C-alpha positions in Angstrom: 23.8 43.1 0.6 22.9 39.8 -1.0 20.0 37.8 -0.2 19.3 33.7 0.6 18.1 33.5 -2.8 21.3 35.8 -4.6 23.7 33.8 -2.3 22.1 30.5 -3.3 22.6 31.3 -6.8 26.4 32.5 -6.5 27.2 29.4 -4.6 26.0 27.6 -7.6 27.4 29.2 -10.1 30.9 28.9 -8.0 30.6 25.2 -8.6 30.2 25.0 -4.6 28.3 22.1 -3.6 25.2 22.8 -1.3 25.1 20.6 1.7 22.2 17.9 1.1 20.0 16.9 4.1 18.6 13.7 3.9 14.9 13.1 6.0 14.4 9.7 7.3 11.3 8.4 6.3 8.8 8.7 9.3 7.2 5.6 10.7 3.7 4.8 10.2 1.8 3.4 12.9 -0.2 0.5 13.0 -3.8 1.4 12.8 -6.5 -2.2 13.8 -8.9 -0.1 13.8 -9.9 -0.3 10.5 -13.1 -1.5 8.8 -12.7 -3.1 5.3 -16.1 -3.8 3.7 -17.7 -4.9 0.8 -20.9 -2.8 0.7 -19.1 0.5 -0.9 -21.5 3.1 -2.9 -21.3 2.9 -6.6 -20.3 6.0 -8.0 -21.1 4.9 -11.8 -24.7 6.4 -11.8 -23.7 9.5 -9.5 -24.4 13.1 -12.1 -21.0 14.6 -10.9 -18.6 11.6 -11.9 -21.3 10.9 -15.3 -21.2 14.6 -16.3 -16.9 14.6 -15.7 -16.8 11.4 -18.0 -18.9 12.9 -21.3 -16.4 16.1 -20.7 -13.3 13.5 -21.1 -15.3 11.6 -24.1 -15.9 14.8 -25.7 -12.1 16.3 -25.0 -11.1 13.1 -26.6 -13.2 13.3 -29.5 -11.6 16.7 -30.2 -8.0 15.4 -29.6 -7.4 11.9 -30.1 -4.6 10.5 -28.8 -1.9 9.4 -31.0 -1.5 5.7 -31.9 2.4 5.5 -31.0 1.3 6.7 -27.1 -1.2 3.7 -26.9 0.1 0.4 -25.4 
């Protein structure tokens, strides 16, 4: 007895196409209760992000990016 996966692979090997199921995008609801504020906390001196930035800088010193990949 073939399992679903084996049947799927067998159909691919035979060249038969699997039916394609297209999903319609979900309708997004409007949210009127969103508040936009300019008073957002800055994370520039947060110890977690400072530590992450130091690790990234250390990694980039050890593994520099090739010039042809830079823009």
